[in-house]
C-alpha positions in Angstrom: 13.1 -10.2 -18.5 11.1 -7.4 -17.6 11.0 -3.9 -19.7 10.8 -1.7 -16.3 13.7 0.9 -16.1 15.2 -0.8 -12.9 18.6 1.1 -11.4 20.5 -1.3 -9.0 23.2 1.5 -8.5 21.1 3.8 -6.8 20.5 2.6 -3.3 17.8 4.6 -1.4 18.1 5.3 2.3 15.0 3.3 3.7 13.5 3.5 7.2 10.7 1.6 8.5 8.0 2.3 10.8 6.0 -0.5 12.4 2.5 0.0 13.7 2.0 -2.9 16.0 -2.0 -2.3 16.2 -2.1 -3.0 12.2 1.2 -4.7 11.6 1.8 -2.0 8.9 5.2 -1.1 8.0 5.2 2.6 6.5 8.7 3.8 5.0 10.7 7.0 4.6 12.5 6.6 1.5 15.5 9.3 1.1 17.5 9.9 -2.0 21.3 9.4 -1.1 22.3 12.3 -3.3 19.8 14.8 -1.8 17.7 15.7 1.1 14.6 14.6 -0.9 12.6 11.7 0.4 9.2 10.1 0.0 6.7 8.5 2.3 4.9 5.0 1.8 1.8 3.7 3.3 1.4 6.0 6.3 -0.8 4.8 9.1 -3.4 7.0 11.0 -4.4 5.8 14.5 -8.0 5.0 15.2 -9.7 3.8 18.2 -12.9 2.6 16.6 -14.6 1.6 19.5 -14.2 4.9 20.9 -14.7 6.8 17.7 -11.2 8.6 18.2 -8.4 9.3 15.9 -5.1 10.5 16.5 -1.8 10.9 14.6 1.0 9.2 16.7 2.4 7.1 14.1 2.4 10.1 11.7 3.9 12.1 14.1 7.0 10.0 14.4 7.4 10.1 10.8 7.1 13.7 10.6 9.7 13.9 13.5 12.2 11.8 11.7 12.0 13.8 8.4 12.1 17.2 10.3 15.0 15.9 12.5 17.2 14.8 9.7 16.1 18.0 7.5 14.5 16.1 4.8 12.3 17.4 2.1 9.2 15.6 1.6 8.3 15.2 -2.3 5.7 12.3 -2.4 3.4 10.6 -0.3 2.8 7.2 -2.0 -0.2 4.7 -1.5 0.5 1.4 -2.7 -3.2 0.8 -2.9 -6.7 1.5 -0.7 -6.0 -0.3 2.4 -8.5 -2.1 4.1 -6.7 -2.6 7.2 -5.4 0.8 8.4 -6.2 4.4 7.5 -4.0 6.4 5.7 -2.3 9.7 7.4 -1.2 11.0 4.1 -3.1 14.5 4.1 -2.0 15.1 7.9 1.8 14.7 6.8 1.1 16.7 3.7 -0.3 19.3 5.8 2.7 19.5 7.9 5.4 18.7 5.3 4.0 19.2 1.7 4.5 16.8 -1.0 2.2 15.4 -3.7 -0.2 12.3 -2.7 0.0 9.7 -5.4 -2.0 6.3 -6.0 -2.6 4.1 -9.0 -5.1 5.2 -11.5 -7.5 2.3 -11.1 -8.5 4.1 -7.7 -11.5 5.1 -9.6 -12.9 1.5 -10.0 -12.5 1.3 -6.0 -14.6 4.7 -5.8 -17.2 3.5 -8.0 -17.7 0.2 -6.3 -17.3 1.4 -2.6 -19.0 4.8 -3.6 -22.1 2.4 -3.8 -21.7 0.5 -0.8 -21.4 3.6 1.5 -24.1 5.3 -0.4 -21.8 8.3 -0.8 -24.2 10.2 -3.1 -23.3 12.6 -6.4 -21.3 14.9 -4.2 -18.4 12.3 -3.7 -16.2 12.2 -6.7 -15.3 9.1 -8.2 -12.6 10.3 -10.8 -9.6 10.3 -8.4 -9.4 13.9 -8.0 -8.8 13.6 -4.2 -5.3 12.4 -4.9 -2.4 14.6 -6.5 -1.3 12.3 -9.1 -2.7 8.7 -10.3 0.0 6.4 -11.6 -0.3 4.2 -14.8 1.6 1.3 -15.4 5.3 2.2 -15.9 4.8 5.7 -15.3 8.2 7.2 -13.9 8.4 10.2 -11.1 11.3 11.5 -9.5 12.4 11.8 -5.8 15.3 14.3 -5.6 17.8 12.8 -8.1 16.2 9.3 -8.1 13.9 7.9 -10.7 11.2 5.8 -9.3 8.5 4.1 -11.4 5.1 2.3 -10.6 4.1 -1.2 -11.7 0.4 -2.1 -11.8 -0.2 -5.2 -9.7 -4.0 -6.0 -9.5 -5.2 -8.9 -7.9 -5.7 -8.0 -4.2 -7.3 -5.0 -5.3 -7.8 -3.3 -8.8 -5.8 -0.2 -7.8 -2.7 -2.1 -6.3 1.0 -0.9 -7.5 4.5 -1.9 -6.6 6.9 1.3 -6.5 10.4 0.4 -7.6 13.0 3.3 -6.3 16.7 2.7 -7.5 17.1 -1.0 -6.1 14.4 -1.0 -3.6 10.7 -1.9 -4.5 7.8 -1.6 -2.2 5.3 -4.4 -2.5 2.4 -3.1 -0.7 0.0 -6.3 -0.1 1.0 -7.8 -3.3 3.7 -9.8 -1.7 4.6 -10.7 2.1 7.7 -11.9 3.3 8.7 -15.4 1.8 7.1 -17.4 5.0 3.9 -15.2 4.8 3.3 -16.0 1.1 0.7 -13.5 -0.4 -2.5 -11.1 0.5 -6.0 -12.3 -0.1 -8.0 -11.8 -3.4 -11.5 -11.8 -2.4 -12.3 -8.2 -1.9 -14.7 -6.7 -4.3 -12.8 -6.2 -7.3 -9.9 -8.8 -6.1 -9.1 -11.7 -8.4 -6.5 -14.7 -7.4 -5.6 -15.4 -11.1 -4.7 -11.7 -11.7 -2.9 -11.6 -8.3 -0.7 -14.6 -9.5 -0.1 -12.6 -12.9 1.0 -9.5 -10.9 3.2 -11.2 -8.6 5.1 -13.0 -11.6 5.8 -9.4 -12.9 7.4 -8.4 -9.5 9.5 -11.6 -9.7 10.6 -10.7 -13.0 12.5 -8.0 -11.4 16.4 -8.4 -10.6 17.0 -11.0 -8.0 19.2 -8.6 -5.9 16.5 -6.0 -5.8 15.5 -5.3 -2.1 11.8 -5.8 -1.4 9.9 -4.0 1.1 6.8 -5.3 2.5 3.4 -3.4 3.9 2.6 -6.1 6.4 4.2 -8.7 8.6 2.6 -10.8 11.2 5.6 -12.9 12.6 4.6 -16.2 11.3 5.3 -19.1 13.8 6.3 -16.5 16.3 9.4 -15.0 14.6 10.2 -11.4 15.0 8.6 -8.9 13.0 10.5 -8.3 9.3 10.0 -6.4 6.4 12.8 -6.5 4.0 13.9 -9.2 1.7 15.0 -9.8 -2.2 13.3 -10.6 -5.1 15.7 -13.7 -5.5 14.5 -14.9 -1.8 10.7 -14.4 -2.9 11.3 -16.6 -6.1 13.1 -19.5 -4.0 11.4 -19.4 -0.8 7.6 -17.9 -0.9 5.3 -20.6 0.5 2.5 -19.4 -2.1 4.6 -18.7 -5.1 7.9 -19.7 -4.8 9.9 -22.8 -6.6 7.5 -22.6 -9.7 4.0 -22.7 -8.1 1.7 -22.9 -10.9 -1.1 -20.5 -11.7 -3.8 -23.3 -11.5 -2.4 -24.3 -7.8 -2.1 -20.6 -6.6 -5.9 -19.8 -7.7 -7.1 -23.0 -6.0 -5.1 -22.5 -2.7 -6.1 -18.6 -2.5 -9.6 -19.1 -3.0 -10.0 -21.7 -0.7 -8.0 -19.9 1.8 -9.7 -16.7 1.3 -13.1 -18.2 2.0 -11.9 -19.2 5.6 -10.8 -15.4 6.5 -12.9 -12.9 8.5 -13.0 -9.5 7.3 -10.4 -7.0 8.6 -11.3 -5.2 11.7 -10.9 -1.8 10.4 -12.0 -2.2 6.6 -15.3 -0.1 7.2 -13.4 3.1 8.3 -10.5 2.3 6.2 -12.0 2.2 2.7 -14.2 5.3 3.6 -11.0 7.4 4.6 -8.4 6.0 2.0 -10.7 6.2 -1.0 -10.6 10.0 -0.1 -7.1 9.9 0.0 -7.2 9.8 3.7 -9.4 12.6 4.4 -12.0 11.7 7.2 -15.7 12.0 5.3 -18.1 14.4 7.0 -21.9 14.6 7.9 -24.4 16.7 6.8 -23.2 19.5 9.3 -19.4 19.2 8.5 -18.5 16.9 11.5 -16.2 14.0 10.8 -18.2 10.8 10.4 -18.1 7.3 9.2 -20.9 4.9 7.9 -21.6 1.5 8.9 -23.4 -0.1 5.8 -25.0 -3.2 6.9 -24.9 -6.6 5.0 -23.0 -4.8 2.3 -19.5 -6.5 2.5 
């Protein structure tokens, strides 16, 4: 059994927002006993070929929060995403709240600060975020207690956030027929990912699990909610007692065949800054394209 303070009696109200362009699901998580809420893994729209950023996805979440008279307390990033850009600062500017991520963000900033040649002005201490979570850290959303579980493997800074009877998996787990995320990015490790997944699967089987991406395997409709019990029994990569050795072999071979995410270059630059777009020497929003570095 795990030692995390699970609370199956508290059932937060969870609303998912699906972004078709990146197959990302963002969430508004409401305390059932107050107007307090959090948002998890927001999306900022980008037309990469045109160099244009918009906020249609974020505006839908803002409208939902305002129309339901909710009070935003937290903007949670489960990790530094490589496939979409965070809209956290845009939403924070409109609604308030604190932006939080795992404390290992500093490793991501150090690694990719070099890749993007960010220079000494780019702080690598996580100070762009309002809160850095360590494994087991507890925080409040209204009357609800939430806590973070460190789940490195996909990236060093990955965390699963548990809020009442709901866990938000980030990229640590997909739906049972989707399996797990890749582990070949800098700082990723398939063995660590397996160990992290076992930590998550040790949560109560009846706990709801919400995932960050779904691609509709075999043509099924998009889904984003399952349970810990369903993952333990049916996950195609780790279910039914799959061994660590088998998982590492499979994950390593599969990852070697995968192309880089289309938005990895803009995503990393923005997300390691808590969603802020970098600027050039004249203060204009600008992105770099490092060659032969990823």
